N, C-alpha and C positions, 0 to 999 in steps of 0.2 A: 542695528542692521549695518553690515559692512558695505563699503563702497562697491566691491565686486558684485555683491548680491543686488545692489541697486542697478548696476549696469546690466546684469543678466535679466532682471525684471523689465527694464526698459526695452531691451531687445525683444523680449517675449511679446510685447504688444506693438512696438514701433515697426518691426519687420513685417508682420501681417498687414498693418495699416498701409505701409508703402506698397506691398504687393497688390493690395486691393486697388489702390489708386492707379497703378501702372498696368496691371494685367486683367482687371475685371472686364473691360470692354472686349478683350480677346476671348475670355471664357464665356461671357454672355453678350453676344452681339447686340441684343436689344437695349443694352445700357450704354449710354454715351459717356464721353470722357468726363463731363462735369459731374454726373451722378457717381461715377467711380471715385473721383477725388473726394466728393462729399462723404461717401461710405468710408473711405480711408481715414478722413479727418475724424469721423464719428468713433471709429474703433480706437484711434489714437487718444482721443479725449477720454473715452470710457476707461481705457487702460491706465491713463495717467491718473484719473480719479481713484481707481481701485488701488493703484500704487501708493498714492498719498494716504488713503485711508489705512492701508496696511502699515505704512511707516509710522503714522501717528499712534496706532494701537500698540505697536511694538515699543514705541518710545514711552507711552503711558504705563505699560507693564513694567518696563525697566525702572521708571521713576517710582512706581509703587513698591517694587522690590527694594529699591534703595531706601525708601521711607520706612519700610518695615524693619530693615536691618538697622537703621538709625535709631528707631524706637527700642529695639532689643538692646542695642549698645547702651542707650541711655538708661534703660532699666537695670542693666548689669552694673553700670557705674553707680547708680543710686544705691543698689544693694551693697556694693563694695564700700561706699561711703558710710552707709549705716553700720556695717560690720566693723569698719575701722573705728568708728566712734565707740561701739560696744567693747571692742578689744582694748581700746585706750581706757575705758571706764573700768574694765576688769583688771587691767594691769595696775591702775591707780588703787583699786581696792586691795589688791595683793600687797602692794608696797606699803599701804597704810597698815595692813594686818601685820606685816613684818616689823614695821616700826613700833607698833603697840606691843608685840611680843618680845621685842628686844633682841631678836636673833641676828639682825644686821646683815652685813654684806657677804660673809662666807657661806651662810646657809640660804640659798635661794630657792629652797624646795617649795615654800609657800607660793612664790611667784610662779614657779613652774606648774604647780597644781592648778592654780586658778586659770592660768593661760591655757593649760591642756583642756580644761573643761570648757572654756570659751571657744577654743578651736573645735572641740567635739560638737558643741551646739551649732557652730557655724557649718561644719561638715554636714550635720543632719539636715539643717534647714536648706542648705544648698541642694542636697539630694531631693528634698521635698519640692523645692522650687523647680528643679530640672524635670522632675517627674510629674508635677502637678501644676506649679505656678505658671509655667509656660502655657499649659493647656488652658488655664483659666484666662490668661490674657488673650489668647488667640481664639478662644471659644471652641476648642476641639473636644472630642469625647474624652472622658476621664478614665484612666486606668488605675491600677493599684500603685501606691507610693512605695518607692524603694527606701530602705532604711540604711543609715550610715553604717559602714563596716569598719574593719580594722580595729576592733576593740573599743569603738566609740559609740556603739548603739546601746543606750541605757534606757531603762524603762521603769515607770511606776504609774499606776492609775488609781483614782478613787472614783469608781463609777456610781457611788452613792454615799449616803451619810448614815451614821448611827444616831438614833434618837428621833429621827423623822424618816419618812419614805426617801428612798434613794433619789438624789437630785435636788434635795432641799437646798434653797439658796443661802448664801451668806447674808447675814443681817446687814441692813443699811447699804446694800449694794443694788443699784438699779438693774432690774432684770429685763431681758429681752421678752417681748410679747410673743403672741402666736406668729409663727413664720411658716411659709410653705417649704417644701423640700428643697427647691432650687435656691431659695434665700438662705436656708440653713447650710446647704453645701457650700455656697459662696462664703458664708461667715466662717465656717470651719477652715476652708482653704486660706482665707485671709488671715485668720488667727495664727495658723501655722507659719505662713509666709512671713508675717510681721512680728513673730515672737510674742504673741499675746496670750500665752498659756500660763496661768498663775497656780501657785501652790497654796492650799488651805489646810489647816491642821485642826483636829478635834481631839481633846484629851481623853485618855482612858485612865481612870483614877482607881486607887486602892480604896477598899472599904473596910471600916467605916470612916477612915481618916479623910477621904476625898483628896488625896495627894496625887497629882498627875505623875504617872510612871511610864506611860506610853503615849504616843500620838498617832492618829490615823491620818494619812495623807489623801487629799482630794484634789482633783483637777478642776480648774475654772477657766473657761474660754471667754475672752472679752471680744466683743464686736468693735468695729471701727468707731462707733459713737460712744463707746465706754460701757455699754450695757453688758451684763453677764449672761452667758448661755448656760442653761441648766444641763447637767449630764443626761437627764431623761430626754432632753431635746436632741442632743447631738450624737449620743453613743450609738444608736441604731444606724444612723446614716454614715457615721465614721467607720463602723465595722463593715458596712456594705461596700463603701467606696475605697476601702483599703487604707484609711487614715489612722485607724486606732493605734497601730504600732508606733507611728510617728508621735502621736500624742503621749503614749506611754513613755517613749524615749525621753521626751523633753521634760516630763514630770519627774522621772527618776533622777535626771541630771540635777534638777533643782533640789530634790530630796538629798542627794549626795552632797551638794554644796552645803546644805543645812547640817548634815551629819558631821562634816569636817569642822564646822564652826563649834558645835557642841562638844566635840571631842577635845578641842583645845581647852575646854573648861573641865575636862576629866569626867564628863557626864556619860552615863551608860544608858540613857533613855532610848527606847526602841521606837522605830517608826513602822507602822503597818502600811504596806503598799498593796492596794488592790490591783492585781495584774489581770489584764484581759486574757482569756484563753487563746485568742487570736495571736497575741504577742508571744506567749510561751510556746506556741506551736511553730513559731518562726525559727527555723534552724539557724539562720544567720544571726538572729538576735541572740539566741542561746549561746552560740560560740563566742560572739563578741562580748557579751555581758560577763560570761564566766572568765574570759581572758582578762577583762578589765578588773574584776574582783581579785583574781589571782595576783595582779600587780598592786592591788590596794587592799590587802587582806584586813587591814585595820578597820575598814568600813563595814565588813560583813556582820559583826555581832550586833550592830545597831539596826539592821535591816530585817524586817519580818514580812515575807511575801504571803499574801492572802488569796485564797481560792474559794470559789463557791463549792458547796457540798456536792452539787451535781457534776462539777468539773473534775472532782477527785476520781470519778469512775471512768474507766476506759482510757487511761493514759497508756501510750505506747512505750516500748522499752527505751527508745531514744530519749523521750521526754523525761522518763523516770531517771535515766542515767544522768541527765544534765541536772536535774533537781538534786540528785545525790551529790554531785560535784559542788553545788551551791551549799548544801548542808555541811559538807566536809570543810568548806572555807569558813563556816561559822554562822551562816544565814539560818534563820528559823522560819517556820511556816505556820500558817493559821488557816482555819476553815470558817467561813461565814455563810450566810444565806442558808442556814440549816432548816430543812423542811421535815426531817425525820429524826426524832430524838433517840431512835434505836441505833446508837453509835457503837463503833467497835474501837474502844480506846487503845487496845493493843495494836490493831492495824494502823491506827493513826500515828501511834508512836513509832512504828516501824517505818512509816513514811516521813519521819522527822517532823511531824506536826506537833507544835508545842502549845497552841492555843486553839480553843473552839469558841466562836462567838454566837450566842443564841439570843433572840429577841426576848425582852422581858415578858411580853404578852404570851408568847408560846410557853415559856417556862412556868408562869403562874397559872396558865390554863391546865398544864399537866399537874400542877400542885393541887388544883381544885378537884381533880379526879382521884389523885393519890398524893396525900400530903407529903409523903416521904420521897416522892419521885425526884425532885430537884436535889435532895441530899444524896441519894444513891448515885445519880448521874455525876454530881461533883466529885464524890469520893472515888468512883470508878475511874474517872479521868485523871484524878490526882495520883492514883496508884501507878499509872503509866507515865507520869510526868507531864500531863497535859493540863493547862490552866483553863478555867471557864471564865469567859467574859460575858456579862449580860449587857446587851445594848438596848437602845431606845428606852432608856429610863427617863421619864418625862415629869414625874411628880414625886413629892415626898412620900405620899401614900404607897406608891409602887416601891420606893426604896426601902421603906419599913418592912414590907412583905419580903423583899429579897434578903434583907439582913437577918430575918428569922431563919433563913436557910444557909446562913454563913457564907454568902457569896462574897468573894474576895476582890473582884474587879467589876467596875461598872462604866458604862459610857452612855451618853445621851445629852439632850439639851438641858437637863437639870444640872449637869456639871460643866457645861460649856458647849457653845456652838462652833461650827467650823469657821476659823478666822485665818487671815494671812499671818504668817509668823512675824512677830515684832522683833526689831533689832536686839532688844534687851533679852528676849527669850533665846 
């Protein structure tokens, strides 16, 4: 409160108090001079007390605002320090990769690639922190999370696993127990803000050799105590609160980093990326991602985007046009969560679909009714250049039945569970 305002407030109660002491006996003759002075002093003291209370409250509000600003500044500094450490670690990894490859000083592209990805992740999480992290800290209502732009919004999600029900955990990883929605939402926000989203891979093998030829990518969120959140726990609430696109972005960024590493070994292994329909309906995401791949076309042949059978229906023209752009760059598409075996191979091929993933139980159930059904399905898909992958293969007995139908690709816990990528891989 300024000095002038204090003077004005003082005059507001001092002048009426003086007027009462001097003129009250003239206004009310029944009141003597002593009573008039007492009334004036009472008004003066009451005004002074109110003035003091107001001044203290204003000072407390000012101090509270200053403390909030200091806390925000401290949080920003902590985030900057954390990101500086990550950037330094990323730069160190890039320099180490250059040293191993022997490309030396004139070719700094490896350094630029890694640093570009580190900065892309930084931009994404800063946007998440601005749109959500601040609200978490201040306890305000939560809105949708903005996604990083400028060609830096990357995406990939594994909302489930093959070989077990979606959301099956990684082995030997402590799992989060039952949590209410508020605790789950806090855990998702915290994992995004603190970069605790991991990549897990499950092999897709050729049959009967069982040689890995593809990998499916899955997301794993870690809570602050190190336990793992299952997709079946967080997917629904992440979609509802607008976080799913941010999770998708961070997962694909890690997948792209992995693709870069395997391409240095001249490997053509493909990675299946389960993409949330919420993400691919995001126009900003589409534009940014396509721009990114146009600048990095060498990555496209290793990326296979996967959609549920139900999500293939009802696409609008904008979404179809963007998917066509991805296909022209060399990306492939896959259909999973098949609930109806009455497929249209020609229609799938026209949509650039190159793989169809069907559960072993469903295929063998069809074979029980018509022994030749799996063979006809496989052959009709193959005629249009679509490969059949049988997922959720859990036992040798199931595998033997599938081999009777000349199934070429299998996936499931019989061949390997989802695990974090090892450096050697």
